[in-house]
C-alpha positions, 0 to 999 in steps of 0.5 A: 716463130716472127712476129709477122709469121704470128700476125698472119696465122692468126688471123688466118684463122680468122678467116676461116672462123668468118668462111665457115660462118658466111658457108654455115659449114663447120668450121673443121671442112677447111677454107677454101671448101667453104670459101667455095661456098661462101662466095656463091651469098658474098660477093665480098669472098667471090671478089678475092677468090684469088688471093685466098688461095694465095694465103691458104697457099701460103698457111698450109706452106707454113704449117704443114711442108716443114724440114727438120734441117732448118730446127722449129724455123719455117719454111717461108714468111709473110710478105706485109703486103700479104698480111696486109691484105689478109686483113684487108679482106677480114675488114671487108667481111666483117663490115663492109663499105657501102656506097652511101659511106662514100659517094653521097651526093647532092643530086639536082632534078629537074621538073618534067616543064623544065626547057632543054636548054636549061638541061643543056645548059647545067650539062654542059656546065658540070661536064657532066653526061647525065642527069635527073627528072622528078618525073610525079614520084619517080626519078628518070635519067635522061643520059647523052644517050637518049640526047642523042637520039632525041637530037636524031629526030629532029635533025632535019629541022634546020633549026633544033627548039630547045625550049622545047619541055624535057619529057620531051627530049626523054621519050625519045629514050630506049633503054630501061635499065640506064638507072637501078636503084638500089638499098641503104645498105648497098656496099661498094663491091656489091655495085660493082657487081652491079656495073658488070654489064651482065645484068645491065648493060646500059646500067648509066647510073646506081640510085642509093635511097633509104630502102630502094625506091625510086620514089624515095630521095637519093642519099647517093650516086654510083656513075662509071666514073667512080668505079677506079676509085671504088676499086681502090677503096676496097684494096684500102688505098684511099682512106674511108 
């Protein structure tokens, strides 16, 4: 047995244990049976389902497909890339990457009485498409869509007064699911689920706070423009 094959089989056995633990089933049921249950409970198994199936097929060839013509040698040897992918899946399960670990950014908050001109200048300077307004204890999001609706509502005027307080612009917000709050322990994989367009079709920002409450201080922020980097981190292409 080559060193590469030995490493692959040892790590595959580790993945089998993790799947059984997540599924709360006996390991003897097999990886795929347990992974089907585990993916309903853990988004990491769900996201890596096709790769896990491929790894299981390779393991079956190594363990069960033998030919006397080749003596004790295995019929195949795992590619280094497959071993790396197996290791990456195990790492994701054992130590899931958290949003707060990778996307801690200072969040600019405006007060409701701030002038719309001040907010528009900030968006232009930072090249942002949204910002945040602290309304009492609650955090609200002001997106480009809301600004466009406000402009459209005032388009009949010869000049649009940009000195109006920003809370007047927020009155034109129509979508209630543009902002989502989640707790500190939210993973990157869970973030991909949040932005999949099913549960939150208009999501513009995912804000991480200590307990996922909108009256708490933001710890990290994720927007659709960050999803490419999220995928790279999960695939091990960006240093953690």
